[in-house]
N, CA, C and O atoms as a GROMACS GRO file, in nm:
protein
  592
    1MET      N    1  -1.801  -1.490  -0.052
    1MET     CA    2  -1.786  -1.397  -0.167
    1MET      C    3  -1.730  -1.265  -0.107
    1MET      O    4  -1.765  -1.219   0.002
    2PRO      N    5  -1.644  -1.214  -0.188
    2PRO     CA    6  -1.589  -1.093  -0.153
    2PRO      C    7  -1.688  -0.976  -0.139
    2PRO      O    8  -1.795  -0.979  -0.200
    3ASN      N    9  -1.655  -0.878  -0.061
    3ASN     CA   10  -1.758  -0.770  -0.010
    3ASN      C   11  -1.688  -0.648  -0.034
    3ASN      O   12  -1.586  -0.627   0.033
    4LYS      N   13  -1.726  -0.567  -0.116
    4LYS     CA   14  -1.664  -0.423  -0.149
    4LYS      C   15  -1.686  -0.338   0.001
    4LYS      O   16  -1.612  -0.246   0.034
    5ASN      N   17  -1.786  -0.380   0.074
    5ASN     CA   18  -1.798  -0.300   0.200
    5ASN      C   19  -1.715  -0.334   0.326
    5ASN      O   20  -1.701  -0.261   0.425
    6LEU      N   21  -1.657  -0.471   0.305
    6LEU     CA   22  -1.561  -0.497   0.412
    6LEU      C   23  -1.430  -0.428   0.382
    6LEU      O   24  -1.351  -0.483   0.307
    7VAL      N   25  -1.401  -0.300   0.443
    7VAL     CA   26  -1.283  -0.230   0.400
    7VAL      C   27  -1.178  -0.233   0.522
    7VAL      O   28  -1.209  -0.197   0.636
    8ALA      N   29  -1.056  -0.279   0.488
    8ALA     CA   30  -0.958  -0.263   0.583
    8ALA      C   31  -0.894  -0.121   0.597
    8ALA      O   32  -0.871  -0.058   0.495
    9GLU      N   33  -0.869  -0.075   0.706
    9GLU     CA   34  -0.819   0.068   0.716
    9GLU      C   35  -0.696   0.080   0.814
    9GLU      O   36  -0.683   0.013   0.916
   10ALA      N   37  -0.611   0.172   0.770
   10ALA     CA   38  -0.500   0.200   0.859
   10ALA      C   39  -0.458   0.345   0.839
   10ALA      O   40  -0.464   0.399   0.729
   11THR      N   41  -0.414   0.409   0.952
   11THR     CA   42  -0.378   0.564   0.941
   11THR      C   43  -0.259   0.585   1.033
   11THR      O   44  -0.247   0.526   1.140
   12THR      N   45  -0.176   0.668   0.988
   12THR     CA   46  -0.071   0.717   1.077
   12THR      C   47  -0.035   0.863   1.034
   12THR      O   48  -0.056   0.908   0.922
   13THR      N   49   0.022   0.932   1.141
   13THR     CA   50   0.087   1.051   1.096
   13THR      C   51   0.242   1.064   1.100
   13THR      O   52   0.300   1.039   1.205
   14ILE      N   53   0.311   1.102   0.990
   14ILE     CA   54   0.437   1.096   0.989
   14ILE      C   55   0.515   1.233   0.984
   14ILE      O   56   0.480   1.316   0.900
   15ASP      N   57   0.612   1.258   1.063
   15ASP     CA   58   0.670   1.369   1.087
   15ASP      C   59   0.772   1.420   0.978
   15ASP      O   60   0.888   1.454   1.002
   16VAL      N   61   0.711   1.421   0.857
   16VAL     CA   62   0.785   1.474   0.739
   16VAL      C   63   0.684   1.519   0.634
   16VAL      O   64   0.567   1.482   0.641
   17PRO      N   65   0.728   1.600   0.535
   17PRO     CA   66   0.632   1.650   0.447
   17PRO      C   67   0.574   1.553   0.360
   17PRO      O   68   0.629   1.443   0.352
   18ALA      N   69   0.464   1.578   0.287
   18ALA     CA   70   0.402   1.491   0.187
   18ALA      C   71   0.493   1.461   0.062
   18ALA      O   72   0.478   1.357  -0.003
   19THR      N   73   0.574   1.544   0.036
   19THR     CA   74   0.661   1.519  -0.078
   19THR      C   75   0.768   1.390  -0.050
   19THR      O   76   0.804   1.306  -0.133
   20THR      N   77   0.804   1.400   0.074
   20THR     CA   78   0.885   1.288   0.135
   20THR      C   79   0.813   1.157   0.137
   20THR      O   80   0.865   1.052   0.098
   21VAL      N   81   0.693   1.169   0.184
   21VAL     CA   82   0.600   1.046   0.189
   21VAL      C   83   0.564   0.982   0.048
   21VAL      O   84   0.558   0.862   0.020
   22TRP      N   85   0.543   1.085  -0.028
   22TRP     CA   86   0.514   1.045  -0.184
   22TRP      C   87   0.628   0.971  -0.248
   22TRP      O   88   0.611   0.868  -0.314
   23ASP      N   89   0.743   1.026  -0.226
   23ASP     CA   90   0.867   0.978  -0.281
   23ASP      C   91   0.880   0.818  -0.229
   23ASP      O   92   0.916   0.729  -0.307
   24ALA      N   93   0.853   0.796  -0.113
   24ALA     CA   94   0.863   0.660  -0.040
   24ALA      C   95   0.768   0.575  -0.094
   24ALA      O   96   0.789   0.454  -0.098
   25LEU      N   97   0.648   0.633  -0.145
   25LEU     CA   98   0.534   0.537  -0.188
   25LEU      C   99   0.578   0.502  -0.340
   25LEU      O  100   0.540   0.396  -0.390
   26VAL      N  101   0.645   0.576  -0.397
   26VAL     CA  102   0.672   0.546  -0.553
   26VAL      C  103   0.810   0.515  -0.583
   26VAL      O  104   0.843   0.510  -0.702
   27THR      N  105   0.899   0.493  -0.488
   27THR     CA  106   1.038   0.450  -0.521
   27THR      C  107   1.064   0.308  -0.468
   27THR      O  108   1.075   0.281  -0.348
   28PRO      N  109   1.074   0.215  -0.576
   28PRO     CA  110   1.084   0.079  -0.539
   28PRO      C  111   1.189   0.038  -0.440
   28PRO      O  112   1.164  -0.053  -0.361
   29ALA      N  113   1.314   0.105  -0.439
   29ALA     CA  114   1.410   0.078  -0.336
   29ALA      C  115   1.358   0.114  -0.200
   29ALA      O  116   1.392   0.048  -0.102
   30THR      N  117   1.287   0.205  -0.191
   30THR     CA  118   1.245   0.256  -0.069
   30THR      C  119   1.128   0.179  -0.027
   30THR      O  120   1.117   0.153   0.093
   31ILE      N  121   1.032   0.136  -0.113
   31ILE     CA  122   0.923   0.037  -0.081
   31ILE      C  123   0.977  -0.087  -0.022
   31ILE      O  124   0.926  -0.134   0.080
   32LYS      N  125   1.075  -0.141  -0.078
   32LYS     CA  126   1.139  -0.261  -0.022
   32LYS      C  127   1.165  -0.260   0.112
   32LYS      O  128   1.149  -0.364   0.175
   33GLN      N  129   1.212  -0.138   0.181
   33GLN     CA  130   1.255  -0.125   0.303
   33GLN      C  131   1.143  -0.132   0.416
   33GLN      O  132   1.158  -0.176   0.530
   34TYR      N  133   1.024  -0.078   0.357
   34TYR     CA  134   0.922  -0.078   0.472
   34TYR      C  135   0.795  -0.166   0.420
   34TYR      O  136   0.697  -0.171   0.494
   35MET      N  137   0.792  -0.229   0.304
   35MET     CA  138   0.683  -0.318   0.277
   35MET      C  139   0.738  -0.471   0.269
   35MET      O  140   0.740  -0.537   0.165
   36PHE      N  141   0.778  -0.513   0.387
   36PHE     CA  142   0.801  -0.653   0.396
   36PHE      C  143   0.911  -0.708   0.294
   36PHE      O  144   0.906  -0.826   0.259
   37GLY      N  145   0.995  -0.637   0.253
   37GLY     CA  146   1.097  -0.685   0.149
   37GLY      C  147   1.052  -0.703   0.005
   37GLY      O  148   1.118  -0.766  -0.078
   38THR      N  149   0.940  -0.646  -0.017
   38THR     CA  150   0.884  -0.677  -0.152
   38THR      C  151   0.962  -0.601  -0.265
   38THR      O  152   1.017  -0.493  -0.242
   39ASN      N  153   0.962  -0.655  -0.374
   39ASN     CA  154   1.021  -0.601  -0.503
   39ASN      C  155   0.910  -0.548  -0.578
   39ASN      O  156   0.831  -0.628  -0.629
   40VAL      N  157   0.893  -0.416  -0.592
   40VAL     CA  158   0.786  -0.344  -0.678
   40VAL      C  159   0.848  -0.293  -0.813
   40VAL      O  160   0.954  -0.230  -0.822
   41THR      N  161   0.767  -0.330  -0.912
   41THR     CA  162   0.785  -0.270  -1.042
   41THR      C  163   0.676  -0.197  -1.089
   41THR      O  164   0.564  -0.248  -1.094
   42SER      N  165   0.701  -0.071  -1.128
   42SER     CA  166   0.579   0.011  -1.178
   42SER      C  167   0.629   0.144  -1.230
   42SER      O  168   0.734   0.184  -1.179
   43SER      N  169   0.572   0.218  -1.322
   43SER     CA  170   0.607   0.348  -1.360
   43SER      C  171   0.534   0.443  -1.260
   43SER      O  172   0.577   0.556  -1.238
   44PHE      N  173   0.423   0.395  -1.204
   44PHE     CA  174   0.344   0.485  -1.100
   44PHE      C  175   0.266   0.579  -1.174
   44PHE      O  176   0.225   0.680  -1.117
   45LYS      N  177   0.237   0.555  -1.307
   45LYS     CA  178   0.156   0.653  -1.398
   45LYS      C  179   0.012   0.570  -1.404
   45LYS      O  180   0.002   0.448  -1.411
   46GLU      N  181  -0.083   0.654  -1.402
   46GLU     CA  182  -0.227   0.601  -1.413
   46GLU      C  183  -0.231   0.497  -1.541
   46GLU      O  184  -0.176   0.522  -1.649
   47GLY      N  185  -0.300   0.384  -1.514
   47GLY     CA  186  -0.312   0.290  -1.615
   47GLY      C  187  -0.193   0.191  -1.636
   47GLY      O  188  -0.200   0.089  -1.705
   48SER      N  189  -0.082   0.231  -1.568
   48SER     CA  190   0.048   0.139  -1.586
   48SER      C  191   0.023   0.011  -1.480
   48SER      O  192  -0.049   0.016  -1.380
   49PRO      N  193   0.089  -0.089  -1.521
   49PRO     CA  194   0.090  -0.208  -1.438
   49PRO      C  195   0.177  -0.189  -1.309
   49PRO      O  196   0.271  -0.109  -1.306
   50ILE      N  197   0.141  -0.266  -1.203
   50ILE     CA  198   0.226  -0.274  -1.085
   50ILE      C  199   0.242  -0.428  -1.046
   50ILE      O  200   0.149  -0.508  -1.052
   51THR      N  201   0.362  -0.455  -1.009
   51THR     CA  202   0.374  -0.594  -0.961
   51THR      C  203   0.463  -0.592  -0.828
   51THR      O  204   0.549  -0.506  -0.809
   52TRP      N  205   0.438  -0.680  -0.749
   52TRP     CA  206   0.509  -0.701  -0.632
   52TRP      C  207   0.558  -0.855  -0.619
   52TRP      O  208   0.477  -0.946  -0.634
   53LYS      N  209   0.690  -0.878  -0.592
   53LYS     CA  210   0.732  -1.006  -0.585
   53LYS      C  211   0.813  -1.015  -0.448
   53LYS      O  212   0.873  -0.918  -0.402
   54GLY      N  213   0.809  -1.131  -0.393
   54GLY     CA  214   0.885  -1.163  -0.276
   54GLY      C  215   0.847  -1.285  -0.221
   54GLY      O  216   0.802  -1.377  -0.289
   55GLU      N  217   0.867  -1.290  -0.080
   55GLU     CA  218   0.826  -1.392   0.006
   55GLU      C  219   0.736  -1.351   0.124
   55GLU      O  220   0.767  -1.252   0.191
   56TRP      N  221   0.627  -1.420   0.151
   56TRP     CA  222   0.542  -1.381   0.256
   56TRP      C  223   0.507  -1.506   0.335
   56TRP      O  224   0.453  -1.603   0.281
   57GLU      N  225   0.538  -1.503   0.464
   57GLU     CA  226   0.518  -1.621   0.555
   57GLU      C  227   0.576  -1.751   0.493
   57GLU      O  228   0.509  -1.854   0.501
   58GLY      N  229   0.683  -1.752   0.439
   58GLY     CA  230   0.753  -1.855   0.390
   58GLY      C  231   0.719  -1.904   0.249
   58GLY      O  232   0.777  -2.002   0.202
   59ARG      N  233   0.618  -1.832   0.176
   59ARG     CA  234   0.575  -1.865   0.061
   59ARG      C  235   0.614  -1.750  -0.058
   59ARG      O  236   0.591  -1.631  -0.040
   60ALA      N  237   0.670  -1.797  -0.169
   60ALA     CA  238   0.702  -1.695  -0.277
   60ALA      C  239   0.572  -1.641  -0.337
   60ALA      O  240   0.477  -1.718  -0.350
   61TYR      N  241   0.564  -1.521  -0.371
   61TYR     CA  242   0.450  -1.457  -0.436
   61TYR      C  243   0.479  -1.370  -0.549
   61TYR      O  244   0.595  -1.331  -0.561
   62GLU      N  245   0.398  -1.338  -0.627
   62GLU     CA  246   0.397  -1.245  -0.743
   62GLU      C  247   0.253  -1.197  -0.763
   62GLU      O  248   0.165  -1.257  -0.825
   63ASP      N  249   0.245  -1.067  -0.694
   63ASP     CA  250   0.109  -1.016  -0.699
   63ASP      C  251   0.103  -0.909  -0.818
   63ASP      O  252   0.205  -0.871  -0.874
   64LYS      N  253  -0.021  -0.865  -0.853
   64LYS     CA  254  -0.021  -0.782  -0.973
   64LYS      C  255  -0.132  -0.672  -0.950
   64LYS      O  256  -0.210  -0.682  -0.855
   65GLY      N  257  -0.136  -0.582  -1.028
   65GLY     CA  258  -0.240  -0.472  -1.023
   65GLY      C  259  -0.215  -0.373  -1.136
   65GLY      O  260  -0.136  -0.390  -1.228
   66VAL      N  261  -0.292  -0.268  -1.117
   66VAL     CA  262  -0.282  -0.154  -1.214
   66VAL      C  263  -0.296  -0.018  -1.127
   66VAL      O  264  -0.379   0.001  -1.038
   67ILE      N  265  -0.215   0.058  -1.163
   67ILE     CA  266  -0.221   0.197  -1.104
   67ILE      C  267  -0.359   0.270  -1.155
   67ILE      O  268  -0.385   0.282  -1.275
   68LEU      N  269  -0.441   0.317  -1.054
   68LEU     CA  270  -0.571   0.357  -1.104
   68LEU      C  271  -0.571   0.507  -1.086
   68LEU      O  272  -0.635   0.569  -1.171
   69LYS      N  273  -0.509   0.581  -0.986
   69LYS     CA  274  -0.491   0.704  -0.981
   69LYS      C  275  -0.352   0.746  -0.918
   69LYS      O  276  -0.313   0.679  -0.822
   70ALA      N  277  -0.288   0.831  -0.956
   70ALA     CA  278  -0.165   0.897  -0.910
   70ALA      C  279  -0.153   1.035  -0.910
   70ALA      O  280  -0.112   1.096  -1.009
   71GLN      N  281  -0.188   1.094  -0.800
   71GLN     CA  282  -0.188   1.240  -0.761
   71GLN      C  283  -0.068   1.281  -0.680
   71GLN      O  284  -0.076   1.275  -0.558
   72PRO      N  285   0.040   1.320  -0.736
   72PRO     CA  286   0.163   1.333  -0.641
   72PRO      C  287   0.120   1.414  -0.521
   72PRO      O  288   0.038   1.506  -0.525
   73GLN      N  289   0.186   1.371  -0.410
   73GLN     CA  290   0.174   1.424  -0.268
   73GLN      C  291   0.022   1.422  -0.219
   73GLN      O  292  -0.007   1.481  -0.115
   74ARG      N  293  -0.075   1.353  -0.293
   74ARG     CA  294  -0.210   1.362  -0.244
   74ARG      C  295  -0.267   1.234  -0.245
   74ARG      O  296  -0.331   1.200  -0.146
   75LEU      N  297  -0.250   1.140  -0.363
   75LEU     CA  298  -0.344   1.009  -0.385
   75LEU      C  299  -0.277   0.920  -0.465
   75LEU      O  300  -0.232   0.952  -0.575
   76LEU      N  301  -0.263   0.787  -0.407
   76LEU     CA  302  -0.215   0.680  -0.484
   76LEU      C  303  -0.312   0.568  -0.469
   76LEU      O  304  -0.339   0.526  -0.356
   77GLN      N  305  -0.368   0.518  -0.578
   77GLN     CA  306  -0.489   0.411  -0.582
   77GLN      C  307  -0.435   0.318  -0.683
   77GLN      O  308  -0.389   0.355  -0.791
   78TYR      N  309  -0.444   0.178  -0.638
   78TYR     CA  310  -0.420   0.071  -0.739
   78TYR      C  311  -0.500  -0.043  -0.711
   78TYR      O  312  -0.560  -0.055  -0.604
   79SER      N  313  -0.503  -0.130  -0.806
   79SER     CA  314  -0.588  -0.257  -0.785
   79SER      C  315  -0.472  -0.356  -0.744
   79SER      O  316  -0.354  -0.338  -0.775
   80HIS      N  317  -0.520  -0.464  -0.671
   80HIS     CA  318  -0.423  -0.555  -0.622
   80HIS      C  319  -0.477  -0.710  -0.643
   80HIS      O  320  -0.594  -0.732  -0.610
   81PHE      N  321  -0.408  -0.803  -0.691
   81PHE     CA  322  -0.450  -0.935  -0.692
   81PHE      C  323  -0.349  -1.019  -0.636
   81PHE      O  324  -0.234  -0.987  -0.665
   82SER      N  325  -0.365  -1.127  -0.557
   82SER     CA  326  -0.250  -1.202  -0.500
   82SER      C  327  -0.310  -1.346  -0.528
   82SER      O  328  -0.420  -1.377  -0.483
   83PRO      N  329  -0.234  -1.433  -0.603
   83PRO     CA  330  -0.258  -1.571  -0.622
   83PRO      C  331  -0.257  -1.647  -0.498
   83PRO      O  332  -0.314  -1.756  -0.493
   84LEU      N  333  -0.194  -1.595  -0.394
   84LEU     CA  334  -0.193  -1.657  -0.249
   84LEU      C  335  -0.326  -1.666  -0.201
   84LEU      O  336  -0.352  -1.754  -0.119
   85MET      N  337  -0.418  -1.585  -0.242
   85MET     CA  338  -0.564  -1.587  -0.196
   85MET      C  339  -0.632  -1.710  -0.245
   85MET      O  340  -0.744  -1.733  -0.200
   86GLY      N  341  -0.581  -1.790  -0.327
   86GLY     CA  342  -0.641  -1.916  -0.396
   86GLY      C  343  -0.766  -1.874  -0.469
   86GLY      O  344  -0.852  -1.961  -0.487
   87LYS      N  345  -0.784  -1.776  -0.505
   87LYS     CA  346  -0.896  -1.734  -0.595
   87LYS      C  347  -0.859  -1.719  -0.736
   87LYS      O  348  -0.741  -1.695  -0.762
   88PRO      N  349  -0.956  -1.730  -0.841
   88PRO     CA  350  -0.903  -1.714  -0.984
   88PRO      C  351  -0.890  -1.552  -1.016
   88PRO      O  352  -0.956  -1.463  -0.961
   89ASP      N  353  -0.793  -1.537  -1.113
   89ASP     CA  354  -0.757  -1.396  -1.156
   89ASP      C  355  -0.878  -1.351  -1.223
   89ASP      O  356  -0.888  -1.374  -1.343
   90LYS      N  357  -0.981  -1.282  -1.155
   90LYS     CA  358  -1.092  -1.240  -1.206
   90LYS      C  359  -1.118  -1.098  -1.142
   90LYS      O  360  -1.082  -1.076  -1.026
   91PRO      N  361  -1.179  -1.006  -1.216
   91PRO     CA  362  -1.198  -0.862  -1.157
   91PRO      C  363  -1.246  -0.870  -1.014
   91PRO      O  364  -1.195  -0.798  -0.928
   92GLU      N  365  -1.344  -0.957  -0.985
   92GLU     CA  366  -1.416  -0.955  -0.862
   92GLU      C  367  -1.324  -1.016  -0.741
   92GLU      O  368  -1.370  -1.023  -0.627
   93ASN      N  369  -1.188  -1.060  -0.774
   93ASN     CA  370  -1.111  -1.097  -0.682
   93ASN      C  371  -0.989  -0.995  -0.657
   93ASN      O  372  -0.895  -1.032  -0.585
   94TYR      N  373  -0.989  -0.881  -0.709
   94TYR     CA  374  -0.915  -0.783  -0.692
   94TYR      C  375  -0.950  -0.687  -0.582
   94TYR      O  376  -1.067  -0.654  -0.565
   95HIS      N  377  -0.849  -0.639  -0.505
   95HIS     CA  378  -0.878  -0.533  -0.394
   95HIS      C  379  -0.850  -0.392  -0.461
   95HIS      O  380  -0.778  -0.386  -0.560
   96THR      N  381  -0.900  -0.295  -0.414
   96THR     CA  382  -0.853  -0.161  -0.448
   96THR      C  383  -0.786  -0.098  -0.324
   96THR      O  384  -0.851  -0.084  -0.221
   97VAL      N  385  -0.660  -0.062  -0.331
   97VAL     CA  386  -0.598   0.000  -0.223
   97VAL      C  387  -0.586   0.156  -0.260
   97VAL      O  388  -0.548   0.201  -0.368
   98THR      N  389  -0.626   0.230  -0.147
   98THR     CA  390  -0.624   0.375  -0.172
   98THR      C  391  -0.535   0.433  -0.061
   98THR      O  392  -0.554   0.410   0.058
   99ILE      N  393  -0.444   0.504  -0.105
   99ILE     CA  394  -0.349   0.587  -0.006
   99ILE      C  395  -0.367   0.737  -0.024
   99ILE      O  396  -0.338   0.792  -0.131
  100GLN      N  397  -0.414   0.801   0.080
  100GLN     CA  398  -0.449   0.942   0.074
  100GLN      C  399  -0.336   1.014   0.167
  100GLN      O  400  -0.305   0.961   0.274
  101LEU      N  401  -0.283   1.122   0.130
  101LEU     CA  402  -0.187   1.197   0.206
  101LEU      C  403  -0.258   1.336   0.223
  101LEU      O  404  -0.320   1.393   0.133
  102SER      N  405  -0.240   1.384   0.348
  102SER     CA  406  -0.296   1.519   0.374
  102SER      C  407  -0.186   1.575   0.468
  102SER      O  408  -0.134   1.505   0.555
  103SER      N  409  -0.149   1.714   0.443
  103SER     CA  410  -0.056   1.778   0.509
  103SER      C  411  -0.112   1.844   0.652
  103SER      O  412  -0.209   1.919   0.650
  104VAL      N  413  -0.053   1.816   0.761
  104VAL     CA  414  -0.084   1.868   0.890
  104VAL      C  415   0.037   1.940   0.950
  104VAL      O  416   0.116   1.888   1.029
  105GLY      N  417   0.043   2.065   0.906
  105GLY     CA  418   0.159   2.150   0.939
  105GLY      C  419   0.288   2.070   0.854
  105GLY      O  420   0.283   2.033   0.737
  106LYS      N  421   0.389   2.056   0.936
  106LYS     CA  422   0.493   1.987   0.870
  106LYS      C  423   0.496   1.837   0.865
  106LYS      O  424   0.592   1.768   0.831
  107GLN      N  425   0.367   1.792   0.905
  107GLN     CA  426   0.363   1.633   0.918
  107GLN      C  427   0.266   1.603   0.800
  107GLN      O  428   0.213   1.689   0.731
  108THR      N  429   0.251   1.465   0.784
  108THR     CA  430   0.170   1.409   0.683
  108THR      C  431   0.089   1.294   0.732
  108THR      O  432   0.139   1.194   0.783
  109ARG      N  433  -0.041   1.315   0.713
  109ARG     CA  434  -0.140   1.219   0.758
  109ARG      C  435  -0.149   1.118   0.644
  109ARG      O  436  -0.176   1.159   0.530
  110VAL      N  437  -0.126   0.982   0.669
  110VAL     CA  438  -0.145   0.876   0.556
  110VAL      C  439  -0.271   0.793   0.620
  110VAL      O  440  -0.286   0.748   0.733
  111THR      N  441  -0.351   0.790   0.512
  111THR     CA  442  -0.482   0.720   0.528
  111THR      C  443  -0.493   0.620   0.418
  111THR      O  444  -0.507   0.655   0.301
  112LEU      N  445  -0.488   0.485   0.457
  112LEU     CA  446  -0.494   0.367   0.362
  112LEU      C  447  -0.623   0.291   0.386
  112LEU      O  448  -0.683   0.281   0.492
  113SER      N  449  -0.656   0.242   0.271
  113SER     CA  450  -0.796   0.160   0.286
  113SER      C  451  -0.773   0.054   0.179
  113SER      O  452  -0.699   0.080   0.085
  114GLN      N  453  -0.836  -0.068   0.189
  114GLN     CA  454  -0.821  -0.181   0.109
  114GLN      C  455  -0.970  -0.248   0.120
  114GLN      O  456  -1.015  -0.296   0.224
  115ASP      N  457  -1.033  -0.243   0.003
  115ASP     CA  458  -1.177  -0.292  -0.012
  115ASP      C  459  -1.161  -0.437  -0.056
  115ASP      O  460  -1.056  -0.495  -0.082
  116ASN      N  461  -1.301  -0.491  -0.060
  116ASN     CA  462  -1.310  -0.622  -0.120
  116ASN      C  463  -1.264  -0.736  -0.037
  116ASN      O  464  -1.232  -0.838  -0.097
  117ASN      N  465  -1.257  -0.733   0.085
  117ASN     CA  466  -1.215  -0.831   0.192
  117ASN      C  467  -1.334  -0.931   0.197
  117ASN      O  468  -1.450  -0.893   0.211
  118ALA      N  469  -1.296  -1.070   0.184
  118ALA     CA  470  -1.399  -1.174   0.188
  118ALA      C  471  -1.472  -1.186   0.317
  118ALA      O  472  -1.592  -1.213   0.316
  119THR      N  473  -1.411  -1.168   0.420
  119THR     CA  474  -1.484  -1.182   0.550
  119THR      C  475  -1.445  -1.076   0.647
  119THR      O  476  -1.366  -0.989   0.610
  120GLU      N  477  -1.493  -1.074   0.771
  120GLU     CA  478  -1.455  -0.974   0.874
  120GLU      C  479  -1.307  -1.024   0.908
  120GLU      O  480  -1.220  -0.938   0.924
  121ASP      N  481  -1.275  -1.159   0.919
  121ASP     CA  482  -1.153  -1.190   0.970
  121ASP      C  483  -1.041  -1.150   0.869
  121ASP      O  484  -0.930  -1.111   0.903
  122ALA      N  485  -1.080  -1.162   0.751
  122ALA     CA  486  -0.984  -1.117   0.644
  122ALA      C  487  -0.954  -0.960   0.629
  122ALA      O  488  -0.847  -0.909   0.599
  123ARG      N  489  -1.073  -0.896   0.658
  123ARG     CA  490  -1.065  -0.750   0.680
  123ARG      C  491  -0.965  -0.717   0.799
  123ARG      O  492  -0.879  -0.630   0.786
  124ALA      N  493  -0.979  -0.783   0.903
  124ALA     CA  494  -0.912  -0.759   1.027
  124ALA      C  495  -0.749  -0.777   0.995
  124ALA      O  496  -0.664  -0.694   1.026
  125HIS      N  497  -0.725  -0.901   0.927
  125HIS     CA  498  -0.599  -0.949   0.898
  125HIS      C  499  -0.523  -0.859   0.811
  125HIS      O  500  -0.402  -0.840   0.821
  126SER      N  501  -0.612  -0.798   0.715
  126SER     CA  502  -0.539  -0.683   0.616
  126SER      C  503  -0.510  -0.564   0.688
  126SER      O  504  -0.400  -0.509   0.681
  127ALA      N  505  -0.622  -0.514   0.768
  127ALA     CA  506  -0.582  -0.399   0.848
  127ALA      C  507  -0.458  -0.396   0.933
  127ALA      O  508  -0.383  -0.298   0.935
  128LYS      N  509  -0.436  -0.522   1.013
  128LYS     CA  510  -0.326  -0.546   1.084
  128LYS      C  511  -0.201  -0.536   0.997
  128LYS      O  512  -0.102  -0.475   1.038
  129ASN      N  513  -0.204  -0.592   0.882
  129ASN     CA  514  -0.098  -0.599   0.781
  129ASN      C  515  -0.061  -0.440   0.744
  129ASN      O  516   0.051  -0.394   0.763
  130TRP      N  517  -0.153  -0.376   0.699
  130TRP     CA  518  -0.144  -0.244   0.664
  130TRP      C  519  -0.077  -0.143   0.780
  130TRP      O  520   0.006  -0.056   0.752
  131GLU      N  521  -0.122  -0.165   0.901
  131GLU     CA  522  -0.080  -0.100   1.013
  131GLU      C  523   0.051  -0.116   1.056
  131GLU      O  524   0.113  -0.032   1.121
  132GLY      N  525   0.102  -0.241   1.015
  132GLY     CA  526   0.250  -0.275   1.035
  132GLY      C  527   0.334  -0.217   0.923
  132GLY      O  528   0.452  -0.184   0.935
  133MET      N  529   0.263  -0.210   0.818
  133MET     CA  530   0.357  -0.142   0.679
  133MET      C  531   0.370   0.002   0.723
  133MET      O  532   0.478   0.060   0.723
  134LEU      N  533   0.248   0.060   0.762
  134LEU     CA  534   0.255   0.221   0.781
  134LEU      C  535   0.351   0.249   0.903
  134LEU      O  536   0.422   0.348   0.909
  135ALA      N  537   0.345   0.155   0.996
  135ALA     CA  538   0.459   0.176   1.111
  135ALA      C  539   0.598   0.166   1.062
  135ALA      O  540   0.683   0.244   1.105
  136SER      N  541   0.624   0.085   0.983
  136SER     CA  542   0.753   0.071   0.915
  136SER      C  543   0.790   0.189   0.830
  136SER      O  544   0.903   0.236   0.833
  137LEU      N  545   0.690   0.237   0.752
  137LEU     CA  546   0.713   0.356   0.654
  137LEU      C  547   0.741   0.485   0.765
  137LEU      O  548   0.825   0.570   0.738
  138LYS      N  549   0.673   0.489   0.873
  138LYS     CA  550   0.678   0.601   0.961
  138LYS      C  551   0.827   0.598   1.026
  138LYS      O  552   0.896   0.698   1.041
  139LYS      N  553   0.862   0.476   1.059
  139LYS     CA  554   0.993   0.461   1.143
  139LYS      C  555   1.100   0.488   1.045
  139LYS      O  556   1.200   0.551   1.079
  140LEU      N  557   1.084   0.446   0.925
  140LEU     CA  558   1.196   0.461   0.821
  140LEU      C  559   1.195   0.612   0.779
  140LEU      O  560   1.304   0.667   0.764
  141LEU      N  561   1.096   0.675   0.762
  141LEU     CA  562   1.108   0.815   0.722
  141LEU      C  563   1.151   0.913   0.827
  141LEU      O  564   1.221   1.009   0.798
  142GLU      N  565   1.106   0.887   0.955
  142GLU     CA  566   1.139   0.969   1.054
  142GLU      C  567   1.278   0.946   1.116
  142GLU      O  568   1.322   1.030   1.194
  143GLN      N  569   1.354   0.828   1.082
  143GLN     CA  570   1.481   0.803   1.128
  143GLN      C  571   1.582   0.863   1.018
  143GLN      O  572   1.702   0.862   1.046
  144ARG      N  573   1.546   0.906   0.914
  144ARG     CA  574   1.630   0.949   0.797
  144ARG      C  575   1.695   1.080   0.842
  144ARG      O  576   1.631   1.171   0.896
  145PRO      N  577   1.828   1.083   0.816
  145PRO     CA  578   1.891   1.220   0.844
  145PRO      C  579   1.849   1.324   0.748
  145PRO      O  580   1.847   1.299   0.628
  146GLY      N  581   1.815   1.437   0.793
  146GLY     CA  582   1.786   1.565   0.710
  146GLY      C  583   1.637   1.528   0.662
  146GLY      O  584   1.612   1.555   0.545
  147LYS      N  585   1.546   1.474   0.733
  147LYS     CA  586   1.423   1.411   0.701
  147LYS      C  587   1.326   1.526   0.643
  147LYS      O  588   1.238   1.501   0.560
  148SER      N  589   1.348   1.644   0.692
  148SER     CA  590   1.249   1.755   0.638
  148SER      C  591   1.306   1.820   0.515
  148SER      O  592   1.244   1.909   0.457
   0.00000   0.00000   0.00000
C-alpha cells in the first residue's frame, strides 16, 4: 500500500539564477534534454493538466498529472501517475512531486521531493532517478553559453 511518508528526495545547487532554472522546469524542449528524453505537454498553470510521453527502460509510457502549484522562480508542484506502476488510475496511486528553488547568491538550490512511494525500495529507486535528472539539469544549465 502506498505511503505518503515514504518520500524520495534529491537536491542540487546549480550555478545559474533561479530564473534560468525555472525556465528549464517549464519549457518542454528543455525538459526533454534533461528528463530522459520525455515529451512534456502542459501550460504549467495551476490546475492545468500535464502529460509525459516517451520510452523508459525499453517501454513506452504516457504519464499524467495536474499542476498543483506554480510560483515562478520558487515552487513547482504537480501530481503524477504512471500506468507503468501497474496500479489502477486512482487518487491514492498518484505521487506529488514538489520542486523548490531558493537563491544562494548567484546560484540556485533545487530541492525535489516525491511522496507516496509504496516501499522503501521504491523510494530509493525514485530518489536515484531524481538525482540523475537533477544532475542532467545541472550539467545542461551550467554548460550553456551566457548562462548567467
